[in-house]
C-alpha positions as CSV (number, residue, x, y, z in Angstrom):
1,M,79.0,136.4,128.5
2,A,75.9,136.4,130.7
3,T,75.2,136.8,134.5
4,S,72.7,134.5,136.3
5,K,70.5,135.4,139.3
6,N,73.1,134.5,141.8
7,N,75.6,136.7,140.0
8,T,77.8,133.8,138.7
9,I,79.3,134.4,135.3
10,K,78.6,131.9,132.5
11,L,80.2,131.9,129.2
12,K,77.9,131.9,126.1
13,F,79.4,129.8,123.4
14,D,76.5,130.3,121.0
15,S,77.2,134.0,120.5
16,A,77.2,135.6,117.0
17,R,80.9,136.5,117.1
18,K,82.6,135.3,114.0
19,L,86.2,135.5,112.8
20,A,86.8,137.0,109.4
21,P,88.2,134.5,106.9
22,A,92.0,134.4,106.7
23,P,92.7,132.0,103.7
24,E,96.3,131.1,102.8
25,S,97.0,131.7,99.1
26,K,97.1,128.7,96.8
27,S,99.6,130.6,94.7
28,A,102.4,129.5,97.0
29,A,102.1,126.0,95.7
30,K,103.2,124.8,92.3
31,I,101.2,121.7,91.4
32,N,101.9,120.1,88.1
33,P,98.9,118.8,86.1
34,K,100.5,115.4,85.8
35,Y,103.2,113.5,87.8
36,D,105.3,110.6,86.6
37,L,107.4,108.2,88.7
38,F,110.7,109.3,90.3
39,I,113.1,106.5,89.4
40,N,116.9,106.7,89.2
41,G,117.0,110.5,89.7
42,K,114.5,111.5,87.1
43,F,110.8,111.4,86.4
44,E,109.7,108.5,84.1
45,K,106.3,107.6,82.6
46,P,104.8,104.5,84.1
47,S,105.0,101.2,82.2
48,S,101.3,100.8,82.8
49,K,100.6,104.1,81.0
50,K,97.9,104.5,83.6
51,Y,97.3,107.6,85.8
52,F,94.8,108.3,88.6
53,D,93.4,111.5,90.0
54,T,94.3,113.0,93.4
55,I,91.6,115.4,94.7
56,N,91.2,118.1,97.3
57,P,88.9,116.5,99.9
58,A,87.6,119.9,101.0
59,T,86.2,120.8,97.5
60,E,86.3,117.5,95.7
61,E,88.2,119.2,92.9
62,K,90.9,117.4,90.9
63,L,94.4,118.6,91.8
64,A,96.6,116.4,89.5
65,E,97.0,113.1,87.7
66,V,99.5,110.8,89.2
67,A,101.2,107.7,87.7
68,D,100.0,104.3,88.7
69,A,103.1,102.1,89.0
70,N,102.8,98.4,88.2
71,E,105.2,95.5,89.0
72,A,107.5,96.4,86.1
73,D,107.9,99.9,87.5
74,V,108.5,98.6,91.0
75,N,111.2,96.3,89.6
76,K,112.8,99.2,87.8
77,A,112.8,101.3,91.0
78,V,114.3,98.5,93.0
79,Q,117.0,97.9,90.4
80,A,117.9,101.6,90.5
81,A,118.1,101.5,94.3
82,R,120.3,98.4,94.2
83,N,122.7,99.8,91.7
84,A,123.0,103.1,93.7
85,Y,123.6,101.1,96.9
86,E,126.3,98.9,95.4
87,K,128.1,101.4,93.3
88,T,127.6,104.7,95.1
89,W,125.8,105.2,98.4
90,R,127.5,102.5,100.5
91,K,130.9,103.6,99.3
92,I,130.8,107.4,99.9
93,S,131.9,108.7,103.3
94,A,129.4,109.1,106.1
95,K,130.2,112.8,106.2
96,D,129.2,113.2,102.6
97,R,126.0,111.3,103.2
98,A,125.3,113.7,106.1
99,K,125.8,116.7,103.7
100,Y,123.2,115.4,101.3
101,I,120.7,114.8,104.1
102,Y,121.4,118.2,105.6
103,R,120.9,119.8,102.2
104,I,117.5,118.2,101.7
105,A,116.5,119.5,105.2
106,R,117.6,123.1,104.3
107,M,115.7,123.0,101.0
108,M,112.6,121.8,102.7
109,Q,112.8,124.8,105.1
110,E,113.2,127.2,102.2
111,R,110.1,125.9,100.5
112,A,108.1,125.3,103.7
113,R,105.2,127.4,102.7
114,E,104.7,125.5,99.4
115,F,104.9,122.2,101.2
116,A,102.3,123.3,103.8
117,V,99.8,124.5,101.2
118,I,100.2,121.3,99.1
119,E,99.8,119.1,102.2
120,T,96.6,121.0,103.1
121,L,95.2,120.9,99.6
122,D,95.9,117.2,99.1
123,G,95.1,115.9,102.6
124,G,92.5,118.2,104.0
125,K,94.2,119.1,107.2
126,P,94.1,122.7,108.5
127,I,96.9,124.9,107.1
128,K,98.0,125.9,110.7
129,E,98.8,122.2,111.4
130,S,100.6,121.7,108.1
131,R,102.5,125.0,108.6
132,D,103.3,124.7,112.3
133,F,103.7,120.9,112.7
134,D,104.0,118.7,109.6
135,V,106.6,120.6,107.6
136,P,108.9,121.7,110.5
137,A,108.8,118.2,112.0
138,A,109.7,116.7,108.6
139,A,112.6,119.0,108.1
140,N,113.8,118.4,111.7
141,H,113.9,114.6,111.1
142,F,116.3,115.2,108.2
143,F,118.4,117.6,110.3
144,Y,118.5,115.1,113.2
145,Y,119.6,112.1,111.1
146,A,122.1,114.1,109.2
147,G,123.8,114.5,112.5
148,W,123.9,110.8,113.2
149,A,125.3,109.7,109.8
150,D,128.9,109.9,110.8
151,K,128.5,109.0,114.4
152,L,127.1,105.4,114.2
153,E,130.0,104.0,116.2
154,Y,128.9,106.2,119.1
155,A,125.2,105.2,118.6
156,F,126.2,101.5,118.9
157,P,129.5,101.3,120.8
158,N,131.6,98.1,120.6
159,R,129.6,96.9,117.6
160,R,130.2,97.2,113.8
161,T,127.4,98.7,111.8
162,Q,126.4,97.6,108.3
163,P,123.6,98.9,106.2
164,L,120.9,96.5,105.1
165,G,120.7,97.5,101.4
166,V,117.5,98.5,99.8
167,A,114.5,99.6,102.0
168,G,111.0,99.4,100.7
169,Q,108.9,102.0,102.5
170,I,105.1,102.4,102.4
171,I,103.5,105.5,104.1
172,P,99.9,106.5,105.0
173,W,97.7,109.4,104.0
174,N,97.4,111.1,107.4
175,F,100.9,112.7,107.6
176,P,102.4,112.2,104.1
177,L,105.4,114.5,104.3
178,L,106.3,113.7,107.9
179,M,106.0,109.9,107.3
180,A,108.3,110.2,104.3
181,A,110.9,112.0,106.5
182,W,110.5,109.4,109.2
183,K,111.3,106.7,106.7
184,I,113.8,108.2,104.3
185,A,116.1,110.2,106.7
186,P,117.3,107.2,108.9
187,A,117.6,104.9,105.9
188,L,119.9,107.4,104.2
189,A,121.9,108.1,107.3
190,T,122.7,104.5,107.8
191,G,123.8,103.9,104.2
192,N,120.7,102.3,102.7
193,T,118.8,103.2,99.5
194,V,115.1,103.7,99.3
195,V,112.0,102.8,97.2
196,L,109.1,104.8,98.8
197,K,105.4,104.6,98.0
198,P,103.1,107.3,99.3
199,A,99.4,106.7,99.8
200,E,97.3,107.0,96.7
201,T,95.1,109.8,98.1
202,T,98.0,112.0,99.2
203,P,101.0,111.6,96.9
204,L,101.7,115.3,96.1
205,T,104.1,116.3,98.9
206,A,106.2,113.1,98.4
207,L,106.5,114.0,94.8
208,K,107.4,117.6,95.7
209,L,110.1,116.0,98.0
210,A,111.3,114.1,94.9
211,E,111.8,117.4,93.2
212,I,113.9,118.6,96.1
213,I,115.9,115.4,96.1
214,Q,116.6,115.9,92.4
215,E,117.7,119.6,93.0
216,A,119.9,118.5,95.9
217,D,121.9,116.4,93.4
218,L,121.5,113.2,95.5
219,P,123.1,110.4,93.5
220,P,120.5,108.9,91.1
221,G,118.7,105.8,92.5
222,V,119.4,106.5,96.2
223,V,115.8,107.6,96.7
224,N,113.1,106.4,94.3
225,I,109.5,107.5,94.8
226,I,106.7,105.6,93.0
227,T,103.0,106.1,93.3
228,G,100.1,103.7,93.1
229,A,97.5,101.8,95.2
230,G,97.6,98.5,97.2
231,A,99.0,96.5,94.3
232,T,102.0,98.7,94.0
233,G,102.7,98.4,97.7
234,A,102.3,94.6,97.5
235,A,104.9,94.5,94.7
236,I,107.3,96.3,96.9
237,V,106.7,94.0,99.8
238,N,107.1,90.9,97.7
239,H,110.1,92.0,95.7
240,P,113.0,89.5,96.3
241,D,115.7,92.3,96.2
242,I,114.2,94.3,99.1
243,N,116.1,94.0,102.4
244,K,113.8,96.0,104.7
245,I,110.1,96.8,104.8
246,A,109.0,99.9,106.7
247,F,105.3,100.3,106.8
248,T,102.9,102.7,108.6
249,G,99.2,102.0,108.1
250,S,96.4,99.8,109.3
251,T,96.8,96.7,111.4
252,D,95.0,94.6,108.8
253,V,97.5,95.5,106.1
254,G,100.4,95.1,108.6
255,K,99.2,91.5,109.2
256,I,99.3,90.8,105.4
257,I,102.8,92.2,105.2
258,Q,103.9,90.0,108.1
259,R,102.6,86.9,106.4
260,S,104.2,88.0,103.1
261,I,107.7,88.3,104.5
262,A,107.6,85.3,106.8
263,G,110.3,82.9,105.8
264,T,112.4,85.6,104.1
265,N,115.4,87.5,105.4
266,K,113.6,90.9,105.2
267,K,113.7,93.0,108.3
268,A,110.5,95.0,109.1
269,T,109.3,97.9,111.1
270,L,105.5,98.1,111.4
271,E,103.7,101.1,112.9
272,L,100.1,100.2,112.9
273,G,96.7,101.2,114.4
274,G,95.9,102.4,117.8
275,K,93.1,103.1,120.3
276,A,94.8,105.3,122.9
277,A,93.5,105.7,126.4
278,N,93.6,109.3,127.7
279,I,93.1,109.2,131.5
280,I,91.9,112.2,133.5
281,F,92.3,112.0,137.3
282,D,90.3,114.2,139.7
283,D,93.5,116.1,140.8
284,A,94.4,117.1,137.2
285,P,94.3,120.7,136.1
286,L,90.9,120.3,134.3
287,D,91.0,123.2,132.0
288,Q,94.4,122.2,130.7
289,A,93.2,118.6,130.5
290,V,90.3,119.5,128.4
291,E,92.6,121.3,125.9
292,G,94.6,118.1,125.9
293,I,91.5,116.0,125.2
294,I,90.7,118.3,122.2
295,N,94.2,118.0,120.9
296,A,94.3,114.3,121.5
297,I,91.2,113.4,119.4
298,F,90.5,116.3,117.0
299,F,94.1,117.1,115.8
300,N,94.2,116.3,112.1
301,Q,90.5,115.4,112.2
302,G,91.3,112.4,114.4
303,H,93.4,110.9,111.5
304,V,96.1,110.0,113.9
305,C,97.2,106.4,114.8
306,C,98.0,107.6,118.4
307,A,94.8,109.7,118.8
308,G,93.4,109.7,122.3
309,S,90.1,108.1,121.1
310,R,89.2,106.5,124.5
311,L,88.7,109.0,127.3
312,Y,88.7,107.8,130.9
313,V,87.6,110.3,133.5
314,Q,87.6,109.8,137.3
315,E,84.0,109.6,138.4
316,S,84.1,112.5,140.8
317,V,84.9,115.0,138.0
318,M,83.1,113.3,135.2
319,K,80.1,115.7,134.9
320,Q,82.4,118.7,135.1
321,V,84.8,117.5,132.5
322,I,82.1,116.5,130.0
323,Q,80.4,120.0,130.3
324,K,83.8,121.7,129.8
325,L,84.4,119.5,126.8
326,K,81.0,120.2,125.2
327,D,81.5,123.9,125.7
328,R,85.0,123.7,124.1
329,I,83.7,121.7,121.2
330,E,81.2,124.4,120.4
331,T,84.1,126.9,119.9
332,L,85.9,124.7,117.3
333,I,85.8,126.1,113.7
334,I,85.2,123.5,111.0
335,G,85.6,124.5,107.4
336,D,88.0,125.5,104.7
337,P,91.4,123.9,105.6
338,L,93.3,126.7,104.0
339,D,91.7,129.2,106.4
340,K,94.1,130.0,109.2
341,N,91.2,130.1,111.7
342,T,90.1,126.6,110.9
343,D,90.5,124.0,113.7
344,I,89.1,121.0,112.0
345,G,89.5,120.5,108.2
346,A,88.2,117.9,105.8
347,I,88.1,114.1,106.1
348,N,90.8,112.7,103.8
349,S,88.4,110.8,101.5
350,K,84.8,109.8,101.0
351,A,85.7,106.2,101.9
352,Q,87.1,107.3,105.2
353,L,84.1,109.6,105.9
354,D,81.8,106.7,105.2
355,T,83.7,104.6,107.7
356,I,83.5,107.3,110.4
357,N,79.7,107.7,109.8
358,K,79.3,103.9,110.1
359,Y,80.9,104.0,113.5
360,I,78.8,106.9,114.7
361,K,75.7,104.9,113.7
362,I,77.1,101.9,115.6
363,G,77.6,104.0,118.7
364,I,74.0,105.1,118.6
365,Q,72.7,101.6,118.0
366,E,74.7,100.3,121.0
367,G,72.9,102.7,123.3
368,A,75.6,105.3,123.9
369,D,74.6,109.0,124.2
370,M,76.0,111.2,121.4
371,F,76.9,114.9,121.4
372,E,78.2,116.7,118.3
373,S,79.0,120.2,117.5
374,S,76.1,122.4,116.4
375,C,78.2,124.0,113.6
376,A,77.1,124.0,110.0
377,L,79.3,121.9,107.7
378,P,80.4,123.1,104.2
379,R,78.0,121.9,101.5
380,K,80.8,120.5,99.4
381,G,83.7,118.3,100.5
382,F,84.1,115.5,103.1
383,F,83.5,116.9,106.6
384,C,82.4,115.5,109.9
385,K,81.4,117.3,113.1
386,P,83.5,116.6,116.2
387,T,81.5,113.9,118.1
388,I,81.7,112.5,121.6
389,F,79.9,109.5,123.1
390,T,79.1,109.0,126.8
391,N,77.6,106.0,128.6
392,V,79.9,103.8,126.5
393,A,80.3,100.2,127.5
394,Q,83.9,98.7,127.7
395,S,82.8,96.1,125.1
396,S,81.3,98.7,122.7
397,R,82.8,98.7,119.2
398,I,83.4,102.4,119.4
399,A,85.6,101.8,122.4
400,Q,87.4,98.8,121.0
401,E,87.9,99.5,117.2
402,E,90.0,102.2,115.6
403,I,87.7,104.7,113.9
404,F,90.4,107.1,112.6
405,G,88.2,110.2,112.8
406,P,86.9,112.9,115.2
407,V,84.9,110.6,117.4
408,L,85.6,110.2,121.2
409,A,84.3,107.4,123.4
410,I,84.1,108.4,127.1
411,Q,84.0,106.2,130.2
412,S,84.4,106.7,133.9
413,F,86.6,105.0,136.5
414,R,87.1,105.1,140.3
415,T,90.5,103.6,141.1
416,D,94.0,103.4,139.6
417,D,93.8,99.7,139.2
418,E,90.4,99.9,137.5
419,V,91.6,102.4,134.9
420,I,94.8,100.5,134.2
421,E,92.8,97.3,133.5
422,K,90.4,99.2,131.3
423,A,93.2,101.0,129.4
424,N,95.0,97.8,128.7
425,N,91.9,95.9,127.6
426,T,92.5,96.5,123.9
427,P,94.2,94.7,121.1
428,F,96.3,97.9,120.5
429,G,99.2,99.3,122.4
430,L,100.5,102.4,120.6
431,S,100.1,105.4,123.0
432,A,98.3,106.7,126.1
433,G,97.9,109.9,128.1
434,V,97.7,110.6,131.9
435,W,96.6,113.8,133.5
436,T,97.2,114.2,137.2
437,D,99.0,116.5,139.7
438,K,100.8,113.5,141.3
439,G,104.1,112.4,139.9
440,S,103.9,109.1,141.7
441,K,100.6,108.4,140.0
442,I,102.1,109.1,136.6
443,F,105.0,106.7,137.3
444,N,102.7,104.0,138.6
445,L,100.5,104.1,135.4
446,T,103.4,104.4,132.9
447,T,105.0,101.2,134.3
448,K,101.8,99.2,134.0
449,M,100.2,100.4,130.8
450,R,101.1,98.5,127.6
451,A,101.6,101.4,125.3
452,G,104.7,102.4,123.3
453,V,104.4,106.1,124.2
454,V,102.7,107.5,127.3
455,W,102.3,111.3,127.6
456,A,102.0,112.9,131.0
457,N,99.9,116.1,131.3
458,T,100.2,116.6,127.5
459,F,99.4,114.7,124.3
460,N,100.6,114.4,120.7
461,K,104.1,115.7,121.5
462,F,106.7,114.5,119.0
463,D,110.4,115.1,118.6
464,P,113.0,113.6,116.2
465,T,115.1,112.5,119.2
466,S,112.3,110.4,120.7
467,P,111.4,106.9,119.5
468,F,107.9,106.1,118.6
469,G,106.2,102.7,118.1
470,G,103.8,100.2,119.7
471,Y,103.0,96.9,121.3
472,K,100.6,94.1,120.4
473,E,98.5,94.9,117.2
474,S,100.0,98.4,117.0
475,G,103.1,96.9,115.5
476,Y,106.8,96.5,116.3
477,G,110.0,98.3,115.9
478,R,110.7,102.0,116.6
479,E,111.0,105.1,114.5
480,G,112.7,108.3,115.6
481,G,115.6,108.8,117.9
482,L,118.6,106.6,118.1
483,H,116.3,103.6,118.1
484,G,115.2,104.5,114.6
485,L,118.7,103.8,113.3
486,G,118.8,100.2,114.5
487,G,116.0,99.1,112.2
488,Y,118.2,100.0,109.1
489,L,121.4,98.3,110.3
490,N,123.0,94.9,110.8
491,L,124.8,95.2,114.1
492,I,127.8,92.9,114.3
493,N,129.6,92.1,117.6
């Protein structure tokens, strides 16, 4: 802290104060050297006899070898799911289904520390995020849908519910365990069976979940978890005995899936990319809003489909907000994801880091002004400094295209109508945020913004009871809440 000539106090963010390292122990996690495919209640070697490495993005060290499933393996998993559906899962009582789902949730809680450490090692996210958000939220989804399993007649009154059959589910690398819970829990609660494929860069928590499913004595074949890259996912999408596709990932892949299932009877839920607008009005509590901006774009290194990657600040407070934001960025700790002090961990892969750096160069070439943290990055691993751009044009690529990293594009506005038009001027429509002291202003914007979720005076708040999904190129269908049940059911009048 320093005092100027006019006795005003200024905070010094470049002080030598440092926090002592507080690393979480790796010993909490049991990672096998090799993982096979989880099919029909047991782990089986892949027909391809091929394995690929999964690494720690913070150290570039190999964590394990993981089976690479081919079309024959996918077929085997789908057959197991179909047999379990026809002979077991659709026939047992809804209360018994709920007991199994509840048991999985309890076992996840009991092994929460192990899940958190594995999620951080395999994905690069800070341990405090894995520990405080990912794992509890994943368990909560199983608890929540266990409660709905025997109450479907209340969820959909005056209609008869019927499960679809076998669900093919493909999840991304940014929230591996949470996305597995989002997909598996409602499918099981509604009487469906599952073939799930995690992302090839982050398969370990899904495979740890398979171990829990095995220990929970879930009937064989009800949940099958197979690993692989894009070809494995394509085999699931194109399999003729799949009744439902649930996909979370990029818009480009979502379009491919749409074309693949066109003309079939497969239902689909697609949760795709985003370019969320985070809007700060001059009557907003600015310090609180700055914390919201930080959370919106730098949570999980910006690897969030609903990240607030476009910031709109009312012109009268623009300079003030940017200065506060720069000061706050300088306090962020970037480094070892297992350290409990770390705010920003490792980028998930070298390929993703290359993509982020490409967009940073594009922003500079387009004439925007860049500011990045002055912190030193670790010498090894995939890391990126938190970065903001000002003087960004509405047509700029960094304002229009999803970067999926810790990069924020900032623009100003004067009126409500102007910011609504700017916020909606995007091919995406997943989420948005509004910061203001006026409730009427919040309601005005939320009714006019084409976004599936709009947060008011907060950001990145999730709950199992609340539906999540987008408009336009951000996909269709909803996951979470009562709405998440409908995507796995035939509703008969």
